N, C-alpha and C positions, 0 to 999 in steps of 0.2 A: 303473187302467184299463189294459187289454192294449194291447201296443205297437202293435199292428196291428186296431185293432178296426173297419176297414172305413173310415175316416178318411183325410185327405188326411195324408202320410208326413212331417209335420216332422220335423226331425231334432233329436236331443235335444244340446242343448249345456251347458255349465255356466251357473248363471245369469249370472254376471258376464260373462263371454265371448258371452253372446248379447246382453244388453245393450250392452256396447262395440259389436258388430257394426249393431245397430242405429241407435245413435246415429250411427255413422258412418256409414251409407247413409241417414241420416234419415227413416227409417222404423218410427219408434217409436210406438205410440200405445195405450193402452190405458186403464184405467179406475181407479183405486183408491186411495186414500190414507189417510194416517194418522199418527198422534202416539199420544197415551197420557193417559187419564183415568179417574179411579176411579168417576165417578158418571154413572148412566144419565141420557140426555136425557128432555125429557115426550114421550111418544108425541104422532105426528101421527097424521091420519087415515088415510094413504096406507100400505099394506103392502110389505115386500119379500119377495122370494123369494131364499132361499139354498142352497146344497148344503151340509149341515152336516158335523161332523167324521165322522158315520158315513155319510155319503154320501146320506142319503135328500136328498127337495125338502120344504122346509118354508118356509110363510107365517108371518109373524109383525110385529108392530109395532115400531117404531124403539126401544123400551126394552126389547124382548125377550118381552113378555107376547105372551098369544094365539099361542101356537106351534100350528101347525096342519101335520101331516105328509101331503102329499098325492100324494106318491111315497117308499115306501117299499123301500130298496135291499137286495138280499141279495147270497149268492156268487157267483151265477150273472148278476145284475143289477146295472148301473151307468147313472147318469145323466150328462148333460151340457148345462151353460149353459141354464137355464131363463131363459125371457122372457116377460113380460106382454102379453096384447091391449092395446091402445091403449084399450079401454073399463075395462078394469081388473080384469073380471069372469073370465079365464081364464089359465093358465101353460101353457105349452108347451114340453117339453123333449126332448133327444134320448136314445135309449134303445140301450143294446146287453144281450145276453144270450144264453143258450147256443142258443135257436133263431134267432137273427137281430139285425135291428135295425127299430127303429120311432120315427115321431113320438109322442110322446105327450101330451094335454092334459086338462088338470085344472079344473073351476070354483075358484076360491079356497076357496071354504067346505068343500072336501074330497069333492066329488060325484065318483064310482066315474070313474078314470083311462079316458080313451077312446086307446086303441093304433091307429095306422095304419101298416102295416109299410112298410119301405123296403128297399132293396137295399143302403145303406151305411148307416153311421151318421151322422145329422144334424148335422155340427160347426156349420152357422150358420144360425139361424133368424130371419125378420123378420114380422112380422104384418102383413096387409094394413090399411089405416087405418080398413076396418069391421067388423075383429075376425072376420069369416068365414073368412078363407084364412091360410095360413103360407107365405112362399115359403122354402124350404131349399135346401142345397147340401150331397151328399156324393158321393164318390168314385164315378165312373162307370167308363167304361172305361179300359184303360192310359193315362195322362197325361191325363185330362181329368176335369172336374165336372162333375155334374150337376146342372140346375137344376131343381128339382120345386115344384110349386103343389098344396097339401093344401087340400081344401075339408073343415073340420072339423065341419062340421052332417053333413055326406053320410059322412064316415068313408073318402073316396076321395082320391086323388093320381094325379097324371100327371107323366112326365117331359116339361116343356117344352123344354128346350132342354140345351145341353151345351159346355163351350169349355175351353181348356187354362187359364184362368183367367176368374173371373166375380163382378162387382160388379152389383150393381142396386140401384134404390131404385123404391118404390110409387109408382105414379101417385095423386092425390089422390080421384079415385073408387074406387080399388080395382079396376078393370078391366083393369089389368097392370103391369107394370114397364117401367123403361127400364134397360138394361143395356149395360154396357162389358164386352167380351167378349175374351178374348184379348189381340192387342196392341192391336188397332185397329176392331174390330167393334162397332158401336154402333147399336143395334135395341130396339124396341120389343117385348116379348114378352106378348100375350093370356093371360088365364087360361083361355083356352081351347088354348092352347098354339101360337095363330098366332104370326107374325114379320113385322116389318116394320122394314127399316132407314131409322135416322133421319138418314145422310147420315156425314159425316166428323167423327172426334174423334181428339185427341191420345193419344200412348203413353202418356206419361210421368205418368198420374197414375192414382190407382184407381179411388174410385166418383162416378159420378154422383149429383147431389141433385135431386130435385122438390122446390121449395118452394111456400109459398103463391104467392110473385111470377114462379115458373115454374123451367124447367130450368136446375141451372147443371151445367157441365160445362168441360172446355176444349177449346178448338177454334185451330189456326195459332198457339200459344203465347198466347193469350187465355184469360183465364178470364171463359165467357160467362153471364149470367143473362137467360134469355127472350130471346134472340138479341142481347143488347147487352153489349160488352164493360165489364169490371168492374176488372181491372188485368190488367198484362202479366206473364207468367210464363214466360218465355224457357227455363227448364231444368224438371226435376221439381217438381211441387207437390203440396203437401198442403193440403188445403183444407176447412173443416166450415161450413155456413151454419146461422144460426140458424132455426126452422121458417118464420118469415114471410117470409126472405129479404131482411129488413132488413139484418143485418150479415151479414160473410164474415169468419171468421178463416183465417188462410193464411201459408203460409211455404214457400218454397223454398229448400232446404236447400243444394245446389249452386252455384245462381247467383244466388240473389235474386230481389224482385220488384221491378218497376218500376211506378210510382205515378204519379198525378197530376203534369202538368208535365214529364214523362219523369224523375222523381226517381229513380235507382236504390238500392235498401238492399242492404246487407250480404247475403251468402248466410246462411242461418240468422236473419235476423232475424226475427221474425214479430209480424206487424200484424192489427189488427181493421179492418176498412174499411166506412163506413158506405155503402151505396150509392146512396142519395137524393142525398146533398152529397158523397160522394165524399173525405171527410176520412177519415184514415188514423191509428191510434192505432198508436205502435210501443208492442209488450207486453212482450218478452223476446229478447234474442240469445242465450241460454243454449239448449244442444240440447233439442230436443222429444220426449218420450214421446207426443205425444199431447194433444188438446184436445176440449172438451165443455160444450155449450150448455147453460143452466139451462132447464125447459120456456117460461119468458116470453122467453127469447132476451135477458135483460139482463145475464146474467153468464156468463162463462166460465169453465169449470175447466182449467187449463193445466198439464200434467204436465211437469216437467223432469227431465232425467238426468244423471246423473254416471257416471265410468267405476269406481265402487264398487259398483254394483249398487244405489244408494240413488235413489229419485224423491222429486223435493219438489214437492208439489203449489201451485200459483198462483190464485190468482182474481182475475181481471181483472171491472170492474164498469163499467157504462156510467158515462160521465164520466172512466174513466181511472184510478181508483183500483187498484192492484194489493195483494195481502194474500198473505203466503207464509205456508204451513203447514208443519208439522214434517216430516221427511223419514222414509219408511218402506222397506222392502225389497220389493217386489213379489212375490205368488206365484209361482211357476214355471210354472204353468200360463197365466197372464196374458201373460207375457213371450214364450211360444213361440206360445199358440193365439189371442191377440187383438190385442196390443200392435201386431207389423206390418200390422194392416189398419184401424185406429182409423177411419178416414172410413166404412169400412162399419158398424162398431159403433156408431158415432155416429147411427145412423139406427134404431136397433132396442132398444138397452138403455137405458136410465135410469140415471145413478149419482146423481143428484139425487132430493132430495122434492121433490112437488109444488109446494110454496111458494117453491123454490130458496135454501134457507136452512140446507139440509145437505148433506153427500155421502157417499156410502159406498164401504169400498175394501177388497181381501184382501189381507194382506201382515204382514210382521212388524214390530212396534213394540219396538225394545230385543228382550227375548226371549221377546215372547207374539205369537203368531201366529193367524190367522183374521181374522173379521169386523169391520171398523169403522166406524163414524159419526162423522164430522166435522161439529160444529155452527158455522156461520160465527162463532157470539160466543163460543165456547171455545177456551180456551187449548190443549185438548188434547180427542184424540178418545176416544171409547166404543169398550170392545170389546164387541160386541155378540155373539158367539158364537164356537166354532170353526166351519171352514168352508173353502169352495175356491171359492165363486162366491156372487155379489150382484146383484141388480138390482131398480130401485124400481120401484112400481106409477106408473101416469100419474095 
């Protein structure tokens, strides 16, 4: 990819330096994991989308079969972070080429791709729950990020808002998003570009979440779900709820969280909170790179990191069991473009299969790099393909 194809100018640092810096800040979060296996898993019905070793956008099954190229790269054309629509029928990705930038969508069965021109490279994409629109971010005016809503069926888009930083979550009825903008702006942005203030929110967190149980964000040092406090987070907070809003994984790297009965946890202690009962499950005190719920919200993938540049994935299960899997070295693109923003990516990309029995990752296991699949029942992962990106269909 060109050094500046219209995207946010992330500074390029050596991989280990970037991981150490992110661990220190407590802002590490990404996606994928590994070890090493020589036999392919049994394919399930949900497909994956990858950017393969040649830069093509490809859909395929988890055993590597039924490969379909839905986007063909070329000397003057490249692609960025393909993601699935919630109904599993369509893939969207960012594109840069000699003539400019675009949001591209394609049916998973290789229908002719549809391009919607944009003024910058879409570097983050999130489908609306009804699979009709894509909310995307790209560079705007100097120092700002544009929030764009693209109507896929109509082939049209509008710049709905902008800010110096921008994190958003789609409303359940797909009528708009809840956005944390800049330091403390907290607004509802409609699909028509209308804006409404939602009041006060804190500065020391990234993305709000709309769950089945209501809106989750931070206000006055409390993690609030549908207006009610879940846990005290007096410092910076990293949190991801499950889709139903019945459980919240949270860590406060600098100060620690305060749970029921005013019990304070050590800084960096990651916990899962049962919202209804208030029960607290202590998961790990190891530096966190990110965490991602499976589709059912009963398993949590936790990425722990060390200063050598390795990530070791853990899987927490309802009931408290924790299983660790083999360490891997994450792809540099994830360290620079995904890991620092994992609470946002947890809302738009699945690294779990539909059944919650396998997860996917991109990185190096030993001397072999590419896309990997770790079945929870397997000792080692399966090398699916060369490539630089992966996401599982819903």
